[in-house]
Biopython code that builds the backbone (N, CA, C, O; Angstrom):
import numpy as np
from Bio.PDB.StructureBuilder import StructureBuilder

atoms = [
    (1, "MET", "N", (-5.846, -5.402, -10.191)),
    (1, "MET", "CA", (-4.778, -5.255, -10.910)),
    (1, "MET", "C", (-3.776, -5.245, -11.005)),
    (1, "MET", "O", (-3.249, -4.159, -10.765)),
    (2, "ARG", "N", (-2.780, -6.507, -11.441)),
    (2, "ARG", "CA", (-0.807, -6.380, -11.107)),
    (2, "ARG", "C", (-0.634, -6.569, -13.057)),
    (2, "ARG", "O", (-0.833, -7.246, -14.066)),
    (3, "TRP", "N", (-0.105, -5.337, -12.441)),
    (3, "TRP", "CA", (0.703, -5.208, -14.453)),
    (3, "TRP", "C", (1.857, -5.864, -14.328)),
    (3, "TRP", "O", (2.404, -6.328, -15.329)),
    (4, "ASP", "N", (2.472, -6.015, -12.906)),
    (4, "ASP", "CA", (3.674, -6.580, -12.902)),
    (4, "ASP", "C", (3.911, -7.792, -13.894)),
    (4, "ASP", "O", (4.896, -7.946, -14.615)),
    (5, "LEU", "N", (2.526, -8.830, -13.754)),
    (5, "LEU", "CA", (2.497, -9.842, -13.882)),
    (5, "LEU", "C", (2.618, -9.943, -15.599)),
    (5, "LEU", "O", (2.915, -10.966, -16.218)),
    (6, "LEU", "N", (2.317, -8.644, -16.173)),
    (6, "LEU", "CA", (2.338, -8.714, -18.253)),
    (6, "LEU", "C", (3.619, -8.479, -17.910)),
    (6, "LEU", "O", (3.347, -7.703, -16.994)),
    (7, "TRP", "N", (5.251, -8.538, -17.901)),
    (7, "TRP", "CA", (5.858, -7.328, -18.200)),
    (7, "TRP", "C", (6.259, -7.568, -20.083)),
    (7, "TRP", "O", (6.782, -6.764, -20.855)),
    (8, "GLU", "N", (5.841, -8.764, -20.298)),
    (8, "GLU", "CA", (6.571, -9.351, -21.424)),
    (8, "GLU", "C", (5.315, -8.860, -22.604)),
    (8, "GLU", "O", (5.448, -9.201, -23.779)),
    (9, "TYR", "N", (4.280, -8.154, -22.217)),
    (9, "TYR", "CA", (3.323, -7.511, -23.371)),
    (9, "TYR", "C", (3.331, -6.348, -23.076)),
    (9, "TYR", "O", (3.810, -5.659, -22.175)),
    (10, "ASP", "N", (2.313, -6.102, -24.575)),
    (10, "ASP", "CA", (2.931, -3.911, -24.316)),
    (10, "ASP", "C", (1.258, -3.814, -24.360)),
    (10, "ASP", "O", (0.686, -3.102, -25.186)),
    (11, "PHE", "N", (0.543, -4.628, -23.355)),
    (11, "PHE", "CA", (-0.545, -3.805, -23.139)),
    (11, "PHE", "C", (-0.226, -1.993, -22.092)),
    (11, "PHE", "O", (0.632, -1.477, -21.375)),
    (12, "LYS", "N", (-1.701, -1.653, -22.735)),
    (12, "LYS", "CA", (-2.011, -0.590, -21.677)),
    (12, "LYS", "C", (-3.428, -0.225, -21.217)),
    (12, "LYS", "O", (-4.513, -0.675, -21.587)),
    (13, "PRO", "N", (-3.143, 0.654, -20.368)),
    (13, "PRO", "CA", (-4.448, 0.829, -19.676)),
    (13, "PRO", "C", (-5.324, 1.218, -20.352)),
    (13, "PRO", "O", (-5.363, 2.253, -21.018)),
    (14, "GLY", "N", (-6.295, 0.206, -20.199)),
    (14, "GLY", "CA", (-7.691, 0.441, -21.011)),
    (14, "GLY", "C", (-7.591, -0.491, -22.101)),
    (14, "GLY", "O", (-8.285, -0.267, -23.093)),
    (15, "ASP", "N", (-6.734, -1.645, -22.078)),
    (15, "ASP", "CA", (-6.876, -3.088, -22.316)),
    (15, "ASP", "C", (-7.948, -4.120, -21.451)),
    (15, "ASP", "O", (-8.336, -5.210, -21.873)),
    (16, "GLU", "N", (-8.116, -3.846, -20.869)),
    (16, "GLU", "CA", (-8.085, -4.559, -19.619)),
    (16, "GLU", "C", (-9.532, -5.250, -20.092)),
    (16, "GLU", "O", (-9.901, -6.363, -19.719)),
    (17, "GLN", "N", (-9.873, -4.849, -20.500)),
    (17, "GLN", "CA", (-11.449, -5.264, -21.403)),
    (17, "GLN", "C", (-11.526, -6.149, -22.674)),
    (17, "GLN", "O", (-12.565, -6.607, -23.150)),
    (18, "THR", "N", (-9.945, -6.365, -23.276)),
    (18, "THR", "CA", (-10.027, -6.932, -24.766)),
    (18, "THR", "C", (-9.918, -8.725, -24.358)),
    (18, "THR", "O", (-9.573, -9.078, -23.230)),
    (19, "ASP", "N", (-10.206, -9.555, -25.267)),
    (19, "ASP", "CA", (-9.964, -11.036, -25.109)),
    (19, "ASP", "C", (-8.511, -11.173, -25.168)),
    (19, "ASP", "O", (-8.207, -12.292, -24.755)),
    (20, "ALA", "N", (-7.596, -10.560, -25.479)),
    (20, "ALA", "CA", (-6.132, -10.734, -25.587)),
    (20, "ALA", "C", (-5.595, -10.254, -24.454)),
    (20, "ALA", "O", (-4.478, -10.629, -24.097)),
    (21, "PHE", "N", (-6.349, -9.325, -23.712)),
    (21, "PHE", "CA", (-5.717, -8.839, -22.364)),
    (21, "PHE", "C", (-6.156, -9.976, -21.726)),
    (21, "PHE", "O", (-5.253, -10.652, -21.230)),
    (22, "LYS", "N", (-7.590, -10.498, -21.556)),
    (22, "LYS", "CA", (-7.818, -11.543, -20.331)),
    (22, "LYS", "C", (-7.444, -12.873, -20.411)),
    (22, "LYS", "O", (-7.704, -13.773, -19.611)),
    (23, "GLN", "N", (-6.761, -12.928, -21.525)),
    (23, "GLN", "CA", (-6.636, -14.382, -21.732)),
    (23, "GLN", "C", (-4.716, -14.570, -21.654)),
    (23, "GLN", "O", (-4.113, -15.635, -21.524)),
    (24, "ALA", "N", (-3.965, -12.848, -21.812)),
    (24, "ALA", "CA", (-2.863, -13.677, -21.214)),
    (24, "ALA", "C", (-2.558, -13.237, -19.500)),
    (24, "ALA", "O", (-1.652, -13.736, -18.831)),
    (25, "TYR", "N", (-3.565, -12.169, -18.986)),
    (25, "TYR", "CA", (-3.845, -11.935, -17.765)),
    (25, "TYR", "C", (-4.091, -13.314, -16.615)),
    (25, "TYR", "O", (-3.404, -14.063, -15.919)),
    (26, "TYR", "N", (-5.312, -13.108, -16.894)),
    (26, "TYR", "CA", (-5.862, -14.673, -16.379)),
    (26, "TYR", "C", (-4.757, -16.380, -16.184)),
    (26, "TYR", "O", (-4.669, -17.214, -15.283)),
    (27, "SER", "N", (-3.965, -16.195, -17.836)),
    (27, "SER", "CA", (-2.862, -17.146, -18.135)),
    (27, "SER", "C", (-2.168, -17.352, -16.731)),
    (27, "SER", "O", (-2.050, -18.288, -15.940)),
    (28, "LYS", "N", (-1.603, -15.497, -16.827)),
    (28, "LYS", "CA", (-0.438, -15.467, -15.868)),
    (28, "LYS", "C", (-0.827, -14.957, -14.467)),
    (28, "LYS", "O", (-0.046, -14.325, -13.757)),
    (29, "VAL", "N", (-2.221, -15.309, -14.083)),
    (29, "VAL", "CA", (-2.744, -15.187, -12.450)),
    (29, "VAL", "C", (-2.749, -16.500, -12.028)),
    (29, "VAL", "O", (-2.832, -16.778, -10.831)),
    (30, "LEU", "N", (-2.643, -17.595, -13.166)),
    (30, "LEU", "CA", (-2.979, -18.721, -12.131)),
    (30, "LEU", "C", (-2.118, -19.258, -12.351)),
    (30, "LEU", "O", (-2.074, -20.446, -12.035)),
    (31, "THR", "N", (-0.894, -18.563, -13.076)),
    (31, "THR", "CA", (0.707, -19.367, -13.462)),
    (31, "THR", "C", (1.228, -18.827, -11.926)),
    (31, "THR", "O", (1.498, -19.612, -11.017)),
    (32, "HIS", "N", (1.309, -17.496, -11.817)),
    (32, "HIS", "CA", (1.749, -16.903, -10.786)),
    (32, "HIS", "C", (1.506, -16.230, -9.519)),
    (32, "HIS", "O", (2.104, -16.078, -8.454)),
    (33, "GLY", "N", (0.079, -15.784, -10.192)),
    (33, "GLY", "CA", (-0.104, -14.384, -9.244)),
    (33, "GLY", "C", (-0.302, -15.155, -7.498)),
    (33, "GLY", "O", (0.268, -16.227, -7.296)),
    (34, "ARG", "N", (-1.106, -14.517, -6.388)),
    (34, "ARG", "CA", (-1.427, -14.458, -5.571)),
    (34, "ARG", "C", (-2.837, -14.947, -5.586)),
    (34, "ARG", "O", (-3.392, -15.343, -6.610)),
    (35, "LEU", "N", (-3.512, -14.894, -4.155)),
    (35, "LEU", "CA", (-4.266, -15.825, -3.760)),
    (35, "LEU", "C", (-5.856, -14.736, -3.828)),
    (35, "LEU", "O", (-7.055, -14.987, -3.952)),
    (36, "GLU", "N", (-4.914, -13.295, -3.648)),
    (36, "GLU", "CA", (-5.579, -12.000, -3.549)),
    (36, "GLU", "C", (-6.242, -12.089, -5.404)),
    (36, "GLU", "O", (-7.424, -11.806, -5.603)),
    (37, "ASP", "N", (-5.379, -12.475, -6.518)),
    (37, "ASP", "CA", (-5.301, -11.499, -7.995)),
    (37, "ASP", "C", (-6.878, -12.514, -8.017)),
    (37, "ASP", "O", (-7.978, -12.031, -8.282)),
    (38, "ILE", "N", (-6.583, -14.231, -7.612)),
    (38, "ILE", "CA", (-7.714, -15.005, -8.034)),
    (38, "ILE", "C", (-9.012, -14.674, -7.565)),
    (38, "ILE", "O", (-10.049, -14.774, -8.220)),
    (39, "TYR", "N", (-8.879, -14.198, -6.172)),
    (39, "TYR", "CA", (-9.892, -13.693, -5.818)),
    (39, "TYR", "C", (-10.712, -12.440, -6.562)),
    (39, "TYR", "O", (-11.936, -12.345, -6.661)),
    (40, "GLU", "N", (-9.617, -11.423, -7.101)),
    (40, "GLU", "CA", (-10.061, -10.397, -7.638)),
    (40, "GLU", "C", (-11.303, -11.008, -9.217)),
    (40, "GLU", "O", (-12.420, -10.638, -9.579)),
    (41, "ILE", "N", (-10.236, -12.146, -9.777)),
    (41, "ILE", "CA", (-10.995, -12.316, -11.033)),
    (41, "ILE", "C", (-12.567, -13.414, -10.593)),
    (41, "ILE", "O", (-13.708, -13.204, -11.005)),
    (42, "GLY", "N", (-12.135, -14.516, -9.695)),
    (42, "GLY", "CA", (-13.695, -15.074, -9.675)),
    (42, "GLY", "C", (-13.570, -16.432, -10.001)),
    (42, "GLY", "O", (-12.893, -16.679, -10.999)),
    (43, "ILE", "N", (-14.172, -17.562, -9.262)),
    (43, "ILE", "CA", (-13.852, -18.519, -9.815)),
    (43, "ILE", "C", (-15.014, -18.655, -10.975)),
    (43, "ILE", "O", (-14.935, -19.729, -11.571)),
    (44, "VAL", "N", (-15.755, -18.051, -11.284)),
    (44, "VAL", "CA", (-16.579, -18.310, -12.177)),
    (44, "VAL", "C", (-16.098, -17.975, -13.521)),
    (44, "VAL", "O", (-16.212, -18.834, -14.396)),
    (45, "GLU", "N", (-15.394, -16.449, -13.894)),
    (45, "GLU", "CA", (-14.857, -16.221, -14.883)),
    (45, "GLU", "C", (-13.502, -17.084, -14.960)),
    (45, "GLU", "O", (-13.034, -17.012, -16.096)),
    (46, "ILE", "N", (-12.913, -17.690, -14.299)),
    (46, "ILE", "CA", (-11.960, -18.509, -14.081)),
    (46, "ILE", "C", (-12.462, -19.388, -15.132)),
    (46, "ILE", "O", (-12.274, -19.169, -16.328)),
    (47, "ALA", "N", (-13.295, -20.682, -14.526)),
    (47, "ALA", "CA", (-14.299, -21.330, -14.723)),
    (47, "ALA", "C", (-14.293, -20.911, -16.769)),
    (47, "ALA", "O", (-13.825, -21.592, -17.681)),
    (48, "ARG", "N", (-14.920, -19.729, -16.817)),
    (48, "ARG", "CA", (-15.518, -19.819, -18.294)),
    (48, "ARG", "C", (-14.003, -19.439, -19.148)),
    (48, "ARG", "O", (-13.785, -19.848, -20.289)),
    (49, "TRP", "N", (-13.257, -18.782, -18.541)),
    (49, "TRP", "CA", (-12.014, -18.810, -19.756)),
    (49, "TRP", "C", (-11.036, -20.292, -19.678)),
    (49, "TRP", "O", (-10.024, -20.566, -20.324)),
    (50, "LEU", "N", (-11.507, -20.819, -19.000)),
    (50, "LEU", "CA", (-10.329, -22.306, -18.247)),
    (50, "LEU", "C", (-9.388, -22.448, -19.510)),
    (50, "LEU", "O", (-8.208, -22.163, -19.713)),
    (51, "PRO", "N", (-11.034, -23.363, -20.762)),
    (51, "PRO", "CA", (-10.239, -23.443, -22.321)),
    (51, "PRO", "C", (-9.006, -22.669, -22.709)),
    (51, "PRO", "O", (-7.829, -23.020, -22.787)),
    (52, "ARG", "N", (-9.667, -21.396, -22.953)),
    (52, "ARG", "CA", (-8.099, -20.908, -23.494)),
    (52, "ARG", "C", (-7.040, -20.359, -23.061)),
    (52, "ARG", "O", (-6.231, -19.646, -23.655)),
    (53, "LEU", "N", (-7.076, -20.830, -21.648)),
    (53, "LEU", "CA", (-5.630, -19.746, -21.422)),
    (53, "LEU", "C", (-4.479, -21.024, -21.485)),
    (53, "LEU", "O", (-4.687, -22.230, -21.345)),
    (54, "PHE", "N", (-3.217, -20.321, -21.742)),
    (54, "PHE", "CA", (-2.104, -20.950, -21.427)),
    (54, "PHE", "C", (-1.461, -21.383, -20.311)),
    (54, "PHE", "O", (-0.518, -20.802, -19.774)),
    (55, "LEU", "N", (-2.063, -22.605, -19.886)),
    (55, "LEU", "CA", (-1.428, -22.918, -18.679)),
    (55, "LEU", "C", (-0.478, -24.158, -18.913)),
    (55, "LEU", "O", (-0.617, -24.821, -19.940)),
    (56, "PRO", "N", (0.488, -24.484, -17.976)),
    (56, "PRO", "CA", (0.840, -25.372, -17.623)),
    (56, "PRO", "C", (0.317, -26.640, -17.181)),
    (56, "PRO", "O", (-0.344, -26.689, -16.143)),
    (57, "TRP", "N", (0.557, -27.708, -17.890)),
    (57, "TRP", "CA", (-0.591, -28.783, -18.243)),
    (57, "TRP", "C", (-0.602, -29.514, -16.329)),
    (57, "TRP", "O", (-1.431, -30.383, -16.058)),
    (58, "HIS", "N", (0.291, -29.060, -15.341)),
    (58, "HIS", "CA", (-0.254, -29.287, -13.901)),
    (58, "HIS", "C", (-1.193, -27.874, -13.395)),
    (58, "HIS", "O", (-2.098, -27.932, -12.564)),
    (59, "VAL", "N", (-0.890, -27.029, -13.873)),
    (59, "VAL", "CA", (-2.246, -26.021, -13.366)),
    (59, "VAL", "C", (-3.038, -26.551, -14.113)),
    (59, "VAL", "O", (-3.610, -27.512, -13.600)),
    (60, "ARG", "N", (-3.316, -26.321, -15.135)),
    (60, "ARG", "CA", (-4.116, -26.595, -15.715)),
    (60, "ARG", "C", (-5.494, -27.649, -15.096)),
    (60, "ARG", "O", (-6.657, -27.308, -14.881)),
    (61, "GLU", "N", (-4.764, -29.186, -14.903)),
    (61, "GLU", "CA", (-5.017, -30.293, -14.311)),
    (61, "GLU", "C", (-5.503, -29.666, -12.693)),
    (61, "GLU", "O", (-6.609, -30.013, -12.277)),
    (62, "PHE", "N", (-4.792, -28.914, -11.989)),
    (62, "PHE", "CA", (-5.731, -28.827, -10.950)),
    (62, "PHE", "C", (-6.877, -28.301, -10.852)),
    (62, "PHE", "O", (-7.926, -28.688, -10.336)),
    (63, "TRP", "N", (-6.440, -26.942, -11.653)),
    (63, "TRP", "CA", (-7.870, -25.826, -12.290)),
    (63, "TRP", "C", (-9.699, -27.133, -12.491)),
    (63, "TRP", "O", (-10.705, -27.366, -11.821)),
    (64, "GLU", "N", (-9.095, -27.584, -13.843)),
    (64, "GLU", "CA", (-10.497, -28.450, -14.114)),
    (64, "GLU", "C", (-10.647, -29.263, -12.593)),
    (64, "GLU", "O", (-11.815, -29.560, -12.341)),
    (65, "TRP", "N", (-9.559, -29.697, -11.463)),
    (65, "TRP", "CA", (-10.369, -30.534, -10.333)),
    (65, "TRP", "C", (-10.864, -29.582, -9.562)),
    (65, "TRP", "O", (-12.045, -29.546, -9.218)),
    (66, "TYR", "N", (-9.905, -28.657, -9.204)),
    (66, "TYR", "CA", (-10.487, -27.500, -8.190)),
    (66, "TYR", "C", (-12.490, -27.208, -8.541)),
    (66, "TYR", "O", (-13.494, -27.341, -7.841)),
    (67, "LEU", "N", (-12.291, -26.865, -9.673)),
    (67, "LEU", "CA", (-13.932, -26.288, -9.792)),
    (67, "LEU", "C", (-14.881, -27.725, -10.304)),
    (67, "LEU", "O", (-16.094, -27.637, -10.499)),
    (68, "ASN", "N", (-14.257, -28.773, -10.443)),
    (68, "ASN", "CA", (-15.802, -30.047, -10.195)),
    (68, "ASN", "C", (-14.963, -30.728, -8.689)),
    (68, "ASN", "O", (-14.589, -31.894, -8.565)),
    (69, "THR", "N", (-14.855, -29.862, -7.887)),
    (69, "THR", "CA", (-14.872, -30.458, -6.899)),
    (69, "THR", "C", (-16.130, -30.200, -5.790)),
    (69, "THR", "O", (-16.473, -29.019, -5.834)),
    (70, "GLU", "N", (-16.728, -30.810, -5.033)),
    (70, "GLU", "CA", (-17.776, -30.733, -4.462)),
    (70, "GLU", "C", (-17.769, -29.755, -4.024)),
    (70, "GLU", "O", (-18.591, -29.155, -4.717)),
    (71, "SER", "N", (-17.243, -28.779, -2.986)),
    (71, "SER", "CA", (-17.788, -27.483, -2.423)),
    (71, "SER", "C", (-18.303, -26.414, -3.260)),
    (71, "SER", "O", (-19.174, -25.608, -2.931)),
    (72, "VAL", "N", (-17.630, -26.482, -4.480)),
    (72, "VAL", "CA", (-17.211, -25.832, -5.613)),
    (72, "VAL", "C", (-18.957, -26.074, -6.467)),
    (72, "VAL", "O", (-19.962, -25.498, -6.884)),
    (73, "ARG", "N", (-18.495, -26.963, -6.340)),
    (73, "ARG", "CA", (-20.373, -27.001, -7.127)),
    (73, "ARG", "C", (-21.195, -26.707, -6.218)),
    (73, "ARG", "O", (-22.302, -26.372, -6.639)),
    (74, "LYS", "N", (-21.059, -26.711, -5.130)),
    (74, "LYS", "CA", (-22.434, -26.616, -3.847)),
    (74, "LYS", "C", (-22.674, -24.930, -4.694)),
    (74, "LYS", "O", (-23.639, -24.674, -5.414)),
    (75, "LYS", "N", (-21.621, -24.033, -4.395)),
    (75, "LYS", "CA", (-21.519, -22.967, -4.056)),
    (75, "LYS", "C", (-21.939, -21.588, -5.551)),
    (75, "LYS", "O", (-22.628, -20.571, -5.626)),
    (76, "TYR", "N", (-20.789, -22.597, -6.744)),
    (76, "TYR", "CA", (-21.765, -22.250, -7.978)),
    (76, "TYR", "C", (-22.365, -22.932, -8.955)),
    (76, "TYR", "O", (-22.645, -22.304, -9.976)),
    (77, "GLY", "N", (-22.778, -24.707, -8.850)),
    (77, "GLY", "CA", (-23.110, -25.206, -10.089)),
    (77, "GLY", "C", (-22.121, -25.682, -10.877)),
    (77, "GLY", "O", (-20.946, -25.326, -10.782)),
    (78, "ASP", "N", (-22.564, -26.515, -11.693)),
    (78, "ASP", "CA", (-21.949, -27.135, -12.371)),
    (78, "ASP", "C", (-21.513, -26.151, -13.653)),
    (78, "ASP", "O", (-22.330, -25.842, -14.520)),
    (79, "LEU", "N", (-19.526, -25.502, -13.669)),
    (79, "LEU", "CA", (-19.111, -25.077, -14.398)),
    (79, "LEU", "C", (-19.138, -25.101, -16.087)),
    (79, "LEU", "O", (-18.969, -24.332, -17.032)),
    (80, "ASN", "N", (-19.470, -26.531, -15.811)),
    (80, "ASN", "CA", (-19.038, -26.944, -17.743)),
    (80, "ASN", "C", (-17.652, -26.665, -17.628)),
    (80, "ASN", "O", (-17.534, -25.597, -18.228)),
    (81, "ILE", "N", (-16.294, -27.070, -17.118)),
    (81, "ILE", "CA", (-15.128, -26.656, -17.386)),
    (81, "ILE", "C", (-14.654, -27.963, -18.016)),
    (81, "ILE", "O", (-13.797, -27.696, -18.858)),
    (82, "ARG", "N", (-14.889, -29.306, -17.927)),
    (82, "ARG", "CA", (-14.045, -30.036, -18.880)),
    (82, "ARG", "C", (-14.407, -30.402, -20.215)),
    (82, "ARG", "O", (-15.481, -30.620, -20.775)),
    (83, "PRO", "N", (-13.238, -30.406, -20.559)),
    (83, "PRO", "CA", (-13.160, -30.112, -22.099)),
    (83, "PRO", "C", (-13.153, -30.967, -22.671)),
    (83, "PRO", "O", (-12.667, -31.956, -22.124)),
    (84, "THR", "N", (-13.557, -31.088, -23.778)),
    (84, "THR", "CA", (-14.524, -32.166, -25.017)),
    (84, "THR", "C", (-13.038, -33.482, -25.199)),
    (84, "THR", "O", (-13.101, -34.709, -25.111)),
    (85, "GLU", "N", (-11.954, -32.675, -25.442)),
    (85, "GLU", "CA", (-11.050, -33.212, -25.755)),
    (85, "GLU", "C", (-9.392, -32.784, -24.671)),
    (85, "GLU", "O", (-9.389, -31.808, -23.921)),
    (86, "THR", "N", (-8.850, -33.193, -24.736)),
    (86, "THR", "CA", (-7.327, -33.295, -24.022)),
    (86, "THR", "C", (-6.794, -31.701, -24.785)),
    (86, "THR", "O", (-6.165, -31.991, -25.803)),
    (87, "PRO", "N", (-6.848, -30.439, -24.631)),
    (87, "PRO", "CA", (-6.014, -29.177, -25.037)),
    (87, "PRO", "C", (-4.597, -29.803, -25.421)),
    (87, "PRO", "O", (-4.161, -30.647, -24.639)),
    (88, "PRO", "N", (-3.887, -29.503, -26.461)),
    (88, "PRO", "CA", (-2.680, -29.391, -27.282)),
    (88, "PRO", "C", (-1.584, -29.095, -25.834)),
    (88, "PRO", "O", (-1.731, -28.034, -25.228)),
    (89, "GLY", "N", (-0.659, -29.966, -25.428)),
    (89, "GLY", "CA", (0.225, -30.326, -24.889)),
    (89, "GLY", "C", (0.431, -30.158, -23.147)),
    (89, "GLY", "O", (1.312, -29.935, -22.316)),
    (90, "VAL", "N", (-1.213, -30.468, -23.264)),
    (90, "VAL", "CA", (-1.653, -30.947, -22.084)),
    (90, "VAL", "C", (-1.456, -32.687, -21.683)),
    (90, "VAL", "O", (-1.915, -33.616, -22.348)),
    (91, "ARG", "N", (-0.748, -32.785, -20.573)),
    (91, "ARG", "CA", (-0.750, -34.370, -20.255)),
    (91, "ARG", "C", (-1.535, -34.733, -19.358)),
    (91, "ARG", "O", (-1.644, -34.103, -18.306)),
    (92, "ARG", "N", (-2.241, -35.859, -19.638)),
    (92, "ARG", "CA", (-2.776, -36.232, -18.798)),
    (92, "ARG", "C", (-2.694, -37.643, -17.630)),
    (92, "ARG", "O", (-3.414, -38.639, -17.560)),
    (93, "THR", "N", (-1.495, -37.218, -16.796)),
    (93, "THR", "CA", (-0.969, -38.283, -15.965)),
    (93, "THR", "C", (-0.997, -37.839, -14.571)),
    (93, "THR", "O", (-0.933, -36.691, -14.133)),
    (94, "GLY", "N", (-1.125, -39.153, -13.843)),
    (94, "GLY", "CA", (-0.871, -38.494, -12.346)),
    (94, "GLY", "C", (0.056, -38.570, -11.588)),
    (94, "GLY", "O", (-0.027, -39.147, -10.504)),
    (95, "PHE", "N", (1.404, -37.840, -12.145)),
    (95, "PHE", "CA", (2.513, -38.141, -12.118)),
    (95, "PHE", "C", (3.199, -36.820, -12.871)),
    (95, "PHE", "O", (3.350, -36.458, -14.038)),
    (96, "LEU", "N", (3.510, -36.337, -11.629)),
    (96, "LEU", "CA", (4.448, -34.733, -11.835)),
    (96, "LEU", "C", (5.879, -34.905, -12.437)),
    (96, "LEU", "O", (6.556, -35.864, -12.066)),
    (97, "PRO", "N", (6.232, -34.260, -13.101)),
    (97, "PRO", "CA", (8.095, -34.388, -13.217)),
    (97, "PRO", "C", (8.799, -34.480, -12.342)),
    (97, "PRO", "O", (8.462, -34.108, -11.218)),
    (98, "VAL", "N", (9.977, -35.001, -12.606)),
    (98, "VAL", "CA", (10.668, -34.962, -11.670)),
    (98, "VAL", "C", (11.740, -34.624, -11.968)),
    (98, "VAL", "O", (12.617, -34.523, -11.110)),
]
sb = StructureBuilder()
sb.init_structure("model")
sb.init_model(0)
sb.init_chain("A")
sb.init_seg("    ")
for serial, (resi, resn, name, xyz) in enumerate(atoms, 1):
    if name == "N":
        sb.init_residue(resn, " ", resi, " ")
    sb.init_atom(name, np.array(xyz, "f"), 0.0, 1.0, " ", f" {name:<3s}", serial, name[0])
structure = sb.get_structure()
């Protein structure tokens, strides 16, 4: 657990099991965390929380793509992470802003 990722929040030890904490922490890990932080959360947990995370559009699109790759499906099965509609603020393009 990297408390330094949550510097702008007022969470305290013991809050780790709340939905608000998980949403904030997982969002920060997927945006600014290290590979070890991602391993700590786990792929299944990331897939479960992905629709509720606050992520830049390109980070969200990467995770939606990655969780639907053949290697992830072979290992974890269909994680069913595709949202039924595009989340607010997410652009669905093949281009990165320049």
